[in-house]
N, C-alpha and C positions, 0 to 999 in steps of 0.2 A: 705459618699456614699459607698455602699458595692462593693466588687469586681465583683459580678455578674452584677450589674448595669454598672460598668465601661466596662466590656466585651461587654455588649449589646450596649453601646455607641460606642465602637471601631468598632464593626461589622456594626453598622449603618453608621459610617464614611466611612468604606470601601465600603459599598453598594452605598452611595451617590457619592463617588469618581468614582466608576465604571459607574454609570448612567451619571455623568457629562462628563466623557471621551467619552462614546459611543454617547451621544446626540450631543456633540460639534463636534466630527469628522463626524457624519452623516450629520449634517446641513451644515458644511463646504464643504463637498463633493458635496452637492446639490447647493451650491452657484455658481455664474458665475465664469468661469475659468479665468486664468491669471497667470502671473509669479510673484513670490515674494510676499512680504507683501504689500497690497494695502489698502488705506483708503476706497476705494469703496467696498472692500470685507467686511471690518469691518462694514461699514454702512449697507450693505446688511444683514449681520448676525444679526445686532441689530433689524432688522425688522422681524426676524423669531422667533416666539414664542418658538419653540422647542429649539433653541439655548439659549434663555434667561432662559428656564427651566434648561438647562445644567449648566449655570452660577450659578443659584440659588442652584442647587444641589452641586456644588463645594463649595459655601458658607456654606451650611448645613454640608458638610463633615468636614470643618474646625471647626465649632462650636461643632460638635459631638466629634471630635478629642480632642479639648480642654477640653470638659466635661469628656471624658474618662481618660485623664491624670490627672484631678483633683482628681480622686479617685482610679486610677489604676497605676500600675507600668509600667515604660517604657519597661521593659523586657517582659511584657505581651501585652501591647497595640500595640507597633510597629510591632511585628510579626503578630498580627491579621490583621493589615492593608494590609498585603500581600494578604489577601483573596479578595481584590478588583479584582484581576485577576479572581477569581472564580465567583464573581457576574457579571463580564463583559461578561462571557460566555453565559448565557441564555439571557442577555439583547441584545447582538449582534445577537444571533440566532433569537430572536423574531422580531427584526427590519428587519433582512434579510429574514424572513419567511422561516426558515429552522430549522431542528433539529440538535443540537450538535451531533457530531460523537461519536461513542463508545470510540474512542481514547481520545477525549477531556474530556468526562465524567470520564474516567479512571484517567487521570492526575488530574482532579479536585478532585476526591475522594482521590488520593494519597496526594494532598496538605492538605486536611482536616486531614487525618490520621497523616501526618508528623507534622502539627501544634499541633494536640492533643497529640502526643507522646512527643514532645519537652516541651510543657507547663505542661503536666501531670507529667513528671519526674523532670522538673526544679523547679516547685512550688515556684516561686520567692516570697520572703517575702516583705511586705510593707516597704518602706524606709521612709525618711523624706520628708515633703512637700517642704522644701527649701534645696538646695544643700550645701555641705561643700565648701565654696568658695576657700579655700586654695587648694582644689583638682579640683574643677569645672573649674576655670579659666585656669590653666595649661592644663587640659584635652581638653577644648575648643580650646586652642591655638594649641595643638597637632593635633586635628582633622582638624582645619583650615589649618595647614601646610600640612597635608596629602591631603586635597582638592587642595591647591595651587600647590603642587608637581604634582598631577595627571593632572591638567590643563596644567602646563608647559610641562610635558612629551608629552601630546597629541598635544600640539601646535607646538613643535619644534622637538625633536629628534625621537619621536615615532609616527609620523603622521599616519602611516598605522593602528595604534591601537587607533586613536583618538576617534571614537564613544564609544568604551568600556571604555577608560580612562575618558572621559567626563561624561559618564553614572555613573561610579564609583564616580567621584567627585560630581555629582548631588545627588546621594544617601547619600554620606557623609554629604553634606550640609543639606539635609532634616533630617538626624539623629540629627544634631546639632539643627535644628529648633525645633524638637520634644522636646528636652531637655529644650530649652529656653521657649517653650510654657508651659511646666510643671512648670518651675520657675516662669514665669509671673502669671500663674493661682494661684500658691501658695502664691505669694505676694498679689494678689487681694483678696483672701479669708480673709487674716488677716488685710490688710490695703489697700483698693482700691485706695486711693489717692497716695500712694507710687508707684503704677504702672506707673503713669505719670511722677514721679520725679526720678525714678531709671533707671539705664542703660539697664536692660535686654530687655525691650519692644523695645527700639530703635535698639539694636543689632539684635533682632528678625526680625524687619522690613528689615534691611539691608541684613542680611543673607538669609531671605526668598526671597527677590527680586533677590539676586545673584543666589540663587538656581533655580529660574524660568528661568533666563537668561541662566544658565548652561544647564538646561533641554532642552531648545529650541536649544541651540548650539549642544548638543549631538545628537538631532534628525536630525539636518541639516548637521552634520559632515560626515554622511555616512549611513551605514546599521543600521536601527532601531533594527534589530534583535541582533546586537552586543551591542547596547546601553542600551536596557531595562533590560536584566538580571542582569548586575552588579548594576544597579540602584535599582532594586527591592530587591537585597540581601544586599547591603551595608547599606541601610537606617536602617533596623531593627537591624543589628549587631552593628552599631555605637551608636544608641540610647540605646540599651540594655547595652552596655559597659559603657556609661555615667551614666545610671541608677545605675549600680553596684558601680562604683568608686566614683561618686559624690553624689548620693542620698541615698546611703547605702542599696540599694536593694541587696538581697542575694539569690543565687540559691542553691538548694540541691547539695551537692558535694560528696555523697557516690558513690562508684565505679559503682554500678548498675544504679544509677540515671544519672551519667555522660555518661555512655554508651547509655542509653535511649535517652538522650538529643542529643547526636551525631547522632544516627540513625534517630531521628525525624528531626533534622536540615538538614541532608543530603537528606532525603526523601522530605521534604518540599521545600528545595532549588532546587532540581532537577525538581520537579513539577512546581515550580514558574518560573524557567528558560524556561521550555518548553511552559508553558502558555504565558509567556511574549513574546517569539518568535512568537507565533501564533498571539498575539495581535499586535505585531510590523508589521507583514505582513498585517493585516487589516488596520493599520494606514498608512502604505506605500501606499496601494491601494487608501485610501481616499485622501491622499496628491496628488497622481498622478492624480486623477480625478479633484481635485480642480485646480492644477497647469496647467493642460493641457499638450499637447505633448511637 
């Protein structure tokens, strides 16, 4: 698979993820109100075609993500997934029957420019299909310890920062998931049977499920505007680092390239944080309408 195709798959994954998020929140908002998680709410959503389309879009996002990682570097694919914030902008505006504001389009443009600068100057080289386990396993353990530490700090001594800490932990877990997806796909290409007999698939399922639980906990812990930005930023950073240290991906390290990468990363990060906060406010409004007064 060429890098161009991998980039297309990554953008398709981001687009599907944005559609899934928008549709699921929209249909949940329209469902009967009530407090907490209720079986009746889930049953109601299952009868709503738009919600099922959202679930299907989420499944498609996962498949496109796996396809992108089969032929693309983690250091390229994961940053591109941040563009889901960009795709969510017109989707939300379309359903709300309004035009995105000039400010929203400006931040969307800055996100594109930032990603373009970062990837253009980084120019990550293709690594190996399978990771160096002597590095990969300790790196996973370190990332897992970072996740656990963030959860502990958010649960006990630093409760006032719980949404941000849990959001960071979620993003770290999702970065680990991305690396595991690449590993599983790499195994499947060379030996499909080994996918079912080796450990990465089952660790992927466990970490993925844990990430989903963390995600919901982060959303319920307090301000969504505090939880989403660290989630959106830690995911691509952790995945890119795992790509470099375990899969042998390399970025251009000349002084000019490094400066360009820093400028692009700061620009894209700032835009992502701003768009994530706007999305968080929309999600909060949706949750409020579903949950009732």
